N, C-alpha and C positions, 0 to 999 in steps of 0.2 A: 558108142561102146555099147555091147550087148547087155541087156537087163531083162529080168523076168520076174513076174510076181509069183513067189514060191508059196505064200500063204495069203488066202484072201479072206479079209474081214468084212465087217458090216460096212455098207457104202457110206454111212452117215457117221460112223463113230469108230473108236478103236485106235489103240496106239499103233505107231509105225516104226518100223525097224528096217535098216538098210544093212544088207550084208555085202562087204566089198570082198569079191573072190579075187585073191591075188595070183591065181592060176599056178601055183606052186604047191597046192595042198593046204594052204593057210588062208585064213580069213580075218577080216576086222568087221565087228558089228557095232552099229551106231544106233542109238534109240532117241526118238523125239522127246523133247523136254522143253522147258521154258526157263528163261533167265528170272532173276529176282524181280525185274521190272515187267514181266509178263510177255516178253518178246520170244519168239520161237527160237529153239536152239537144238543141239544135238549133244548126247553124252556118249563116250565110248563105252558100251555095254560089256565088250569083251575085254577091256582093259587096256593097258598100253602096248601090249605085244600082240601080234597075230596068234590066232588059235586054230586048232584043226576042226574038222568037220564034225566030229562027236561034240566037241565044246559048243559049236554053233547050234546043233540039234538040242542041246541041253538048255541053252539060253532061250531059244524059241519055245521049247515045251514049257519051260517055267513061266515065261511070260504069258502064254497062251492060258495057262491055267488061272492066272490072275485076270486076264483079259481076253475072253474067247473071240472077241472082234478085232484081235490083232492082224494087222497087214505087214508081210515081210517081202521086200524087194531085194533081189540079188543082182548086183553088177559086176560084170567082169572087167576088172581094172587093175591089171599088173603093175602100171606105172603110177597108180594113185592120182590119176588125172581129174576123176570126178570131184566136183566141189559142192559140199553140203550147202543148203540153202539158208544156213544160220551158222553161228559160231559154234564152236566145240567147247563145252564146258564140262566140268566135273560135277559129280553129285547124282542123285537119282531123281527120276521124274515123278515120283510120288511122294 
């Protein structure tokens, strides 16, 4: 499935966000976080429902103001086949 880095951060640091492009004008955004045990996980940064492109840009801009080393990867995934490399959890990464 097609993927592209849409924002390049520091090679050794920075938050990572994945934008799942559902190819219908909506997106899901996931941000890297950690479980209470310190294991890598993901949180739904855009909430429970898909959002539009303007909401995605706002999320990225807000995170980049906090962490200028932010990396953002967009994946074209209409059928939601891409599997995150950790569990999906609620809460904030900070």
